[in-house]
C-alpha positions in Angstrom: 31.5 19.7 -30.5 28.0 19.4 -29.2 25.0 21.3 -30.5 23.8 24.3 -28.4 20.2 23.5 -29.1 18.8 20.1 -30.0 15.5 18.9 -31.5 13.9 16.3 -29.2 10.6 14.5 -28.9 9.0 15.5 -25.6 6.5 13.2 -23.9 4.4 14.6 -21.1 2.0 12.4 -19.0 -1.4 12.2 -20.6 -0.3 14.0 -23.8 0.7 13.1 -27.3 4.5 13.4 -28.1 5.6 16.8 -29.4 8.7 17.9 -31.2 10.6 20.6 -29.3 13.9 22.5 -29.5 15.7 22.8 -26.2 19.0 24.1 -24.9 21.7 21.4 -24.7 23.1 22.2 -21.3 22.6 20.4 -18.0 20.4 23.0 -16.3 18.0 23.0 -19.3 18.0 19.2 -19.6 17.1 18.9 -15.9 14.4 21.6 -16.3 12.7 19.5 -19.0 12.3 16.5 -16.8 11.9 18.4 -13.4 15.0 17.2 -11.7 18.1 15.0 -12.0 18.4 13.2 -15.3 18.7 9.5 -16.1 19.3 8.1 -19.6 17.7 4.9 -20.9 19.5 3.7 -24.1 17.8 2.4 -27.2 19.7 0.0 -29.5 19.8 2.6 -32.3 21.8 5.2 -30.3 18.9 7.2 -29.1 18.2 7.8 -25.4 15.1 8.5 -23.3 16.1 11.2 -20.8 13.8 11.1 -17.7 13.8 12.2 -14.1 16.0 9.8 -12.1 13.7 10.2 -9.1 10.3 10.4 -10.9 8.7 7.5 -9.0 10.3 8.5 -5.6 9.0 12.1 -6.0 5.5 10.9 -6.8 5.5 12.1 -10.4 2.5 10.9 -12.5 3.0 7.7 -14.5 3.7 8.5 -18.1 4.5 5.6 -20.5 5.6 2.0 -20.3 9.1 1.3 -21.4 9.9 -2.4 -21.4 9.1 -3.9 -18.1 9.0 -0.5 -16.3 6.9 2.7 -16.2 8.5 6.1 -16.6 7.0 8.6 -14.2 7.1 12.3 -15.1 8.0 14.0 -18.3 10.8 12.7 -20.5 12.3 13.3 -23.9 14.0 11.3 -26.7 17.2 12.5 -28.3 20.0 11.0 -30.4 23.6 10.7 -29.3 27.0 10.9 -30.9 29.7 8.2 -30.6 31.1 10.2 -27.7 27.8 10.2 -25.8 26.9 13.8 -26.5 23.2 14.6 -27.0 22.2 15.6 -30.5 19.0 16.3 -32.5 16.6 13.6 -33.6 16.3 13.3 -37.4 12.9 13.1 -39.2 12.8 9.3 -39.4 13.6 8.9 -35.7 11.0 11.5 -34.7 8.4 9.5 -36.7 9.6 6.2 -35.2 9.3 7.4 -31.6 6.2 9.4 -32.2 4.5 6.2 -33.2 6.1 4.2 -30.4 4.7 6.6 -27.7 1.5 7.7 -29.5 -0.8 5.6 -27.3 -1.6 7.4 -24.0 -2.0 4.7 -21.4 -4.3 4.8 -18.5 -2.8 3.8 -15.2 -4.8 2.6 -12.2 -2.1 3.1 -9.6 -2.3 -0.6 -8.8 0.5 -1.5 -11.3 3.3 -3.5 -9.5 5.9 -1.1 -10.9 4.3 1.8 -9.0 3.7 -0.1 -5.7 5.5 1.8 -2.9 5.7 -1.5 -0.8 8.0 -2.9 -3.5 10.7 -0.3 -2.9 14.2 -1.6 -3.8 16.4 -2.4 -0.9 19.5 -4.2 0.2 19.9 -7.4 2.2 23.3 -8.0 3.8 24.3 -11.5 4.5 27.4 -12.4 6.4 29.3 -15.7 6.2 31.8 -17.3 8.6 34.8 -19.0 7.1 
């Protein structure tokens, strides 16, 4: 059974990470990130929950994550083996608070934010 409220680490653009308790239902999760949710998995079972369309909607750049930039607010929570969201424990709160402590400055010239580099499809046909 999933928790009705979960303790998460919320990361807003330009702000330090903050511990927050939120409702664990789809509408509340979407409200936290300002739209449709997307989950980015970490190796330890935690996920970053962000706005799936953050870049497309012009949300401000927030933090670097690997080779990408998350735009808009996001939060970190833990998950169960079944994939349900669950509260972060103290050690994971400390780990992710440190990981996202630095507040980067973005120039808007980062290649990850370049609107000219929108993903697209190329269809190629072959004759047999």
